[in-house]
C-alpha positions as CSV (number, residue, x, y, z in Angstrom):
1,M,-27.5,15.6,100.5
2,G,-25.2,15.1,103.5
3,R,-26.0,14.2,107.0
4,E,-29.2,15.2,109.6
5,I,-30.1,14.6,112.9
6,R,-33.4,13.0,113.4
7,R,-35.7,12.6,116.4
8,V,-36.4,8.7,117.3
9,P,-38.1,6.9,120.0
10,G,-34.9,5.4,122.5
11,D,-35.2,1.8,121.5
12,W,-35.5,2.4,117.8
13,E,-33.6,0.1,115.5
14,H,-33.0,1.2,112.2
15,P,-34.9,-1.8,110.0
16,R,-32.1,-4.0,108.1
17,W,-32.4,-6.0,104.9
18,R,-33.9,-9.4,105.6
19,H,-33.4,-12.7,103.8
20,E,-36.6,-12.7,102.4
21,E,-36.6,-9.1,100.7
22,L,-33.7,-9.9,98.9
23,T,-32.9,-11.5,95.3
24,A,-29.8,-13.9,95.3
25,S,-27.7,-11.2,93.5
26,Q,-28.9,-8.9,96.1
27,Y,-27.8,-11.2,99.5
28,G,-24.6,-8.4,100.0
29,R,-26.9,-6.5,102.0
30,L,-28.1,-8.6,104.5
31,G,-28.2,-7.3,107.8
32,K,-27.4,-4.0,106.8
33,Y,-29.4,-1.0,107.1
34,R,-32.4,-0.5,104.7
35,P,-32.4,3.0,103.2
36,C,-36.0,5.2,104.5
37,F,-36.7,8.8,104.4
38,D,-38.2,10.5,108.3
39,R,-41.5,9.6,107.3
40,D,-44.1,6.7,107.5
41,Y,-45.2,5.0,105.0
42,E,-49.2,5.7,105.2
43,G,-48.3,9.4,106.1
44,A,-46.4,9.7,102.8
45,C,-49.2,8.2,100.9
46,R,-51.6,10.3,102.6
47,E,-48.9,13.3,101.4
48,W,-48.8,12.5,98.4
49,Y,-52.3,11.8,97.3
50,A,-53.0,15.5,98.5
51,N,-50.2,17.0,96.4
52,A,-51.5,15.2,93.6
53,A,-55.5,16.8,94.0
54,L,-53.8,19.8,93.9
55,W,-52.1,18.9,91.0
56,C,-55.2,17.7,88.9
57,R,-56.8,20.6,89.5
58,G,-53.7,23.2,88.6
59,E,-53.0,24.1,92.5
60,H,-49.8,22.2,92.6
61,P,-47.1,25.3,93.9
62,D,-44.9,23.8,91.7
63,Q,-47.1,24.4,88.5
64,K,-47.4,28.2,89.7
65,E,-43.2,28.0,88.8
66,E,-43.3,29.5,84.9
67,L,-39.9,28.1,84.5
68,T,-40.4,24.8,86.2
69,P,-41.2,22.3,83.1
70,H,-44.5,19.9,84.7
71,S,-46.2,16.9,83.3
72,R,-49.9,16.6,82.8
73,W,-50.1,13.9,85.5
74,Y,-48.6,14.0,89.1
75,H,-47.3,10.4,89.2
76,E,-44.8,11.7,86.3
77,W,-43.9,14.6,88.2
78,D,-43.3,12.6,91.8
79,H,-43.2,9.1,92.2
80,P,-45.7,7.7,94.6
81,P,-44.0,6.4,98.2
82,D,-42.7,3.4,98.0
83,S,-43.4,1.1,101.5
84,E,-39.6,-0.1,101.3
85,T,-38.5,3.7,102.0
86,C,-40.5,4.4,104.8
87,R,-41.0,4.0,108.4
88,E,-43.6,1.4,109.2
89,R,-45.6,3.5,111.4
90,A,-45.8,6.9,112.5
91,W,-44.1,8.0,115.8
92,Q,-46.2,10.3,118.1
93,P,-44.2,13.4,119.1
94,E,-43.9,12.5,122.6
95,E,-42.3,8.7,121.5
96,A,-39.3,10.1,119.2
97,T,-37.5,11.8,122.5
98,H,-34.1,10.5,121.2
99,F,-31.3,11.7,118.4
100,Q,-29.2,10.0,115.7
101,V,-27.2,11.1,113.0
102,Y,-28.5,9.5,109.7
103,E,-26.8,9.7,106.4
104,T,-29.2,11.2,103.5
105,V,-27.0,10.4,100.2
106,T,-29.7,7.7,100.0
107,S,-33.1,8.0,101.5
108,G,-31.5,7.6,105.1
109,T,-29.0,5.2,107.4
110,P,-27.8,5.8,111.0
111,I,-24.3,6.7,111.0
112,T,-24.5,7.0,114.9
113,P,-25.8,5.5,118.1
114,V,-29.4,7.1,119.2
115,F,-28.7,9.3,122.2
116,A,-31.0,10.5,124.9
117,T,-29.4,14.1,124.5
118,L,-28.2,16.3,122.2
119,D,-25.0,16.8,124.5
120,E,-24.6,12.9,124.5
121,L,-24.5,13.2,120.6
122,I,-22.0,16.1,120.7
123,D,-19.8,14.0,123.2
124,H,-19.9,11.2,121.0
125,L,-18.8,13.3,117.6
126,V,-16.4,15.0,119.3
127,A,-14.7,11.4,120.6
128,H,-15.9,9.1,117.6
129,G,-17.7,11.1,115.2
130,T,-19.8,9.5,112.5
131,D,-19.4,5.8,110.6
132,W,-18.6,8.4,107.9
133,D,-15.3,9.4,110.0
134,D,-13.3,6.6,110.5
135,G,-13.2,6.9,114.0
136,R,-11.9,10.4,113.4
137,G,-13.5,12.6,116.2
138,W,-15.0,16.1,115.5
139,D,-14.2,19.6,116.3
140,R,-16.4,20.7,119.3
141,G,-17.8,23.7,117.4
142,A,-18.3,21.7,114.8
143,A,-20.1,19.5,116.5
144,E,-22.5,21.9,118.4
145,A,-22.7,23.8,115.3
146,F,-24.5,20.6,113.9
147,A,-26.3,20.0,116.7
148,R,-27.7,23.7,116.2
149,S,-28.7,23.0,112.6
150,G,-29.9,19.5,112.7
151,H,-28.3,19.0,109.0
152,A,-25.1,19.4,107.4
153,F,-23.9,19.1,103.4
154,S,-21.3,16.0,102.9
155,A,-18.9,18.8,102.3
156,V,-17.9,22.1,101.0
157,M,-15.5,24.1,99.0
158,G,-13.8,26.7,101.4
159,P,-10.9,28.9,101.4
160,G,-8.8,25.8,102.7
161,G,-10.2,23.3,100.4
162,V,-12.8,21.1,100.8
163,A,-14.2,20.5,104.6
164,T,-16.5,18.2,105.9
165,P,-19.2,18.9,108.8
166,R,-16.6,17.3,111.6
167,D,-14.1,20.3,110.7
168,A,-14.3,23.9,112.2
169,T,-13.9,25.5,108.7
170,F,-16.9,24.0,107.5
171,W,-19.1,26.0,109.4
172,E,-17.3,29.0,108.5
173,A,-17.3,28.2,104.8
174,A,-21.0,27.3,104.9
175,N,-21.9,30.3,107.1
176,P,-19.9,33.3,105.8
């Protein structure tokens, strides 16, 4: 759980909660980003059903782990995909040409704008950070390390205390 860089189309607008999707007690979500994984619903369903078939035959990799307790039925082990936590459609590789940082504590919501290049993303992180950073910019070395890695934990405990991905000490502690 932390942050990851996702490839997105240049005109991508992450889905937001709409009035018709909410109950009265959920109206506080209206207009906010709706968490979703970096996968499309149809593809996620196909993958889930393929894994369920492996499970039924006793051939799923998780069933081969002796120390891993597992259920008789695959749906008890891994829940089917939910259309609300997936993109509506798959993207062709040539469509997903841009970059955007997402938090992954939930299924994922964007915490930066969309950028055409990783260099633009790095410059943004140095100047502004992410929505999680209260406007504080990142150390350039940390931003470059994040761009190379593509993902980071929310924080890491190191010799100097707790560090976040925006700090150079995070990358030193995360990669001893």
